[in-house]
C-alpha positions as CSV (number, residue, x, y, z in Angstrom):
1,M,-3.9,40.2,-22.5
2,N,-3.2,38.4,-19.0
3,T,-6.3,38.9,-16.9
4,P,-5.2,38.4,-13.2
5,T,-7.3,34.9,-11.9
6,A,-9.4,35.3,-8.6
7,F,-8.0,31.5,-7.2
8,P,-4.3,30.7,-6.8
9,S,-5.0,27.2,-8.1
10,D,-6.2,28.8,-11.5
11,R,-2.5,30.5,-12.3
12,P,0.0,28.5,-14.1
13,Q,2.7,27.1,-11.9
14,E,6.0,25.2,-12.9
15,R,5.8,21.6,-12.6
16,A,7.7,20.3,-9.4
17,P,9.9,17.3,-9.9
18,A,7.5,14.2,-8.3
19,A,10.1,12.9,-5.9
20,Q,11.4,16.2,-4.5
21,S,12.1,15.8,-0.6
22,V,8.6,13.9,-0.1
23,D,8.0,10.3,1.0
24,A,6.2,8.6,-1.6
25,P,2.8,7.5,-0.3
26,S,2.3,3.8,0.2
27,N,-0.4,3.4,-2.8
28,P,1.6,3.8,-6.2
29,D,-1.8,4.6,-7.9
30,A,-2.5,7.4,-5.7
31,L,1.0,9.2,-6.3
32,A,0.1,8.9,-10.2
33,H,-3.0,11.0,-8.8
34,F,-1.1,13.7,-7.3
35,S,1.0,14.3,-10.4
36,Q,-2.2,14.1,-12.8
37,A,-4.1,16.5,-10.7
38,P,-6.0,19.6,-12.2
39,H,-3.3,22.0,-10.6
40,E,0.2,21.3,-9.4
41,H,1.0,21.2,-5.8
42,S,4.1,22.2,-4.1
43,P,6.4,20.1,-2.2
44,Q,4.5,20.9,1.1
45,T,1.2,20.3,-0.4
46,L,2.5,16.7,-1.8
47,A,3.6,15.8,1.7
48,Q,0.6,16.8,3.4
49,L,-1.6,14.9,0.7
50,A,0.7,11.8,1.4
51,E,0.2,12.1,5.1
52,R,-3.4,12.6,4.7
53,E,-3.6,9.5,2.5
54,L,-1.8,7.6,5.2
55,W,-4.3,8.6,7.8
56,I,-7.0,7.3,5.7
57,S,-5.6,3.8,5.0
58,R,-4.7,3.4,8.8
59,L,-8.4,4.4,9.5
60,S,-9.8,2.3,7.1
61,Y,-8.3,-0.6,8.3
62,A,-8.8,0.2,11.9
63,G,-12.5,0.4,11.1
64,L,-12.1,-3.5,10.4
65,V,-11.3,-4.2,14.0
66,P,-15.5,-4.4,14.4
67,F,-15.7,-6.7,11.3
68,V,-12.9,-9.3,12.9
69,V,-14.0,-9.4,16.5
70,L,-17.6,-9.4,16.5
71,P,-17.9,-12.4,14.3
72,L,-15.5,-13.9,16.3
73,L,-17.6,-13.3,19.7
74,L,-20.5,-14.8,18.0
75,W,-18.9,-17.9,17.6
76,L,-17.2,-17.9,21.1
77,V,-20.4,-16.3,23.5
78,D,-23.0,-18.0,25.2
79,D,-26.6,-17.6,24.1
80,P,-27.9,-15.1,26.3
81,L,-25.3,-12.4,24.5
82,H,-25.6,-13.7,21.2
83,P,-28.1,-11.3,20.2
84,F,-26.4,-8.1,21.4
85,V,-23.3,-9.0,19.7
86,A,-25.4,-10.0,16.2
87,I,-27.0,-6.4,16.8
88,A,-24.0,-4.7,17.0
89,L,-22.0,-6.3,13.8
90,T,-25.5,-5.4,12.1
91,A,-25.6,-1.8,13.3
92,Y,-22.0,-1.0,12.0
93,A,-22.0,-3.0,9.2
94,A,-25.4,-0.8,8.6
95,S,-23.3,2.3,9.6
96,I,-20.5,1.6,7.2
97,A,-22.6,1.0,4.4
98,S,-24.3,4.5,5.4
99,F,-21.0,6.1,5.5
100,L,-20.2,4.6,1.8
101,G,-23.4,6.5,0.5
102,G,-22.2,9.8,2.2
103,I,-19.1,9.4,-0.1
104,H,-21.7,10.3,-3.3
105,W,-23.0,13.1,-1.3
106,G,-19.7,14.6,-0.9
107,V,-18.4,14.0,-4.8
108,V,-21.6,16.2,-5.6
109,F,-20.7,19.0,-3.7
110,K,-16.8,18.5,-4.7
111,Q,-17.5,18.8,-8.4
112,S,-20.5,19.4,-10.7
113,S,-21.4,16.4,-13.1
114,A,-23.8,15.1,-15.3
115,Q,-23.9,11.9,-13.0
116,N,-25.2,14.3,-9.8
117,H,-28.5,12.8,-9.7
118,L,-27.5,9.1,-9.4
119,H,-24.8,9.9,-6.9
120,L,-27.4,11.7,-4.8
121,V,-29.9,8.8,-5.1
122,W,-27.4,6.2,-4.5
123,G,-26.2,8.3,-1.6
124,V,-29.6,8.0,-0.1
125,S,-30.4,4.5,-1.2
126,L,-27.7,3.0,1.2
127,P,-28.3,4.0,4.6
128,L,-32.4,3.2,3.6
129,L,-31.7,-0.2,2.6
130,S,-29.0,-0.6,5.7
131,W,-31.6,0.6,7.9
132,V,-34.0,-2.5,6.5
133,C,-31.5,-4.8,7.2
134,V,-30.9,-3.4,11.1
135,V,-34.6,-4.2,11.4
136,M,-34.3,-7.9,10.2
137,P,-33.5,-10.8,12.0
138,A,-29.5,-10.7,12.1
139,Y,-29.5,-14.3,10.1
140,A,-31.5,-12.1,7.3
141,G,-30.1,-8.9,7.8
142,L,-26.2,-9.7,7.6
143,P,-26.4,-12.0,4.6
144,V,-28.0,-8.8,2.8
145,L,-25.4,-6.1,4.2
146,G,-22.6,-8.3,3.0
147,L,-24.4,-8.4,-0.7
148,L,-25.2,-4.5,-0.3
149,L,-21.5,-4.0,0.7
150,I,-20.2,-5.6,-2.3
151,V,-23.0,-4.2,-4.5
152,A,-21.5,-0.9,-3.1
153,Y,-18.1,-1.3,-4.4
154,G,-19.6,-2.3,-7.4
155,V,-21.2,0.8,-7.7
156,D,-18.0,2.8,-6.6
157,R,-15.8,1.0,-9.0
158,K,-17.6,2.3,-11.9
159,S,-18.4,6.0,-10.4
160,Y,-15.3,6.7,-8.5
161,P,-13.2,7.1,-11.7
162,S,-15.0,9.8,-13.2
163,A,-14.7,11.5,-9.5
164,G,-11.1,11.2,-9.5
165,L,-11.4,8.4,-7.2
166,K,-9.8,5.8,-8.7
167,H,-6.5,5.6,-6.7
168,W,-9.0,4.6,-3.5
169,L,-10.0,1.4,-5.7
170,T,-7.9,-1.2,-4.1
171,L,-8.3,-0.1,-0.5
172,R,-11.8,-0.1,-1.1
173,F,-11.8,-3.8,-2.3
174,R,-9.7,-4.8,0.7
175,L,-12.2,-3.1,3.0
176,T,-15.1,-4.6,1.1
177,V,-14.1,-8.4,1.0
178,V,-13.5,-8.6,4.8
179,A,-16.5,-6.6,5.9
180,S,-18.6,-8.6,3.7
181,L,-17.1,-12.0,4.5
182,S,-17.5,-10.9,8.3
183,C,-21.0,-10.3,7.6
184,F,-21.5,-13.6,6.0
185,L,-19.7,-15.5,8.9
186,A,-21.5,-14.1,11.4
187,A,-24.9,-14.9,9.8
188,S,-23.7,-18.8,9.9
189,A,-23.1,-18.4,13.3
190,T,-26.7,-16.8,13.8
């Protein structure tokens, strides 16, 4: 006897072809993620997911602007402005590291897992470590933030697949390379 389910996503649906009137996302891994999702998506939903991925990618790359501009300014500005630019980059890098910790809290809210406590602890550790870097002198705080961003990528590389976020690792790698190199280059200018 079939019992009605409370949620539409619990009902079996017919599989829609992957290329049905939807522009493929720019990331081929993401398209594979769409087709392997636990429930099937309608063509409209696939289009919305592709658009969401495009927005996330564009905004992520836009978030690199301070990581590119501020280290350049550190090499170009006069001594009186130097501390302000260094503090701006340190604070921005710390904000990004804190944001990366927040993603782990989002993973906990999205799904229940045996690793929930690890996501929660790591999610709090990044802002706390970043805060310590902000109160350090820039020549010391920036390299530590660069290393912290690399470590955060390493943790994400281990934890994202089990959270269903593996398709974002390529983007995360690119962003991490630019952000961490930016911190290292800026530290050498201080």
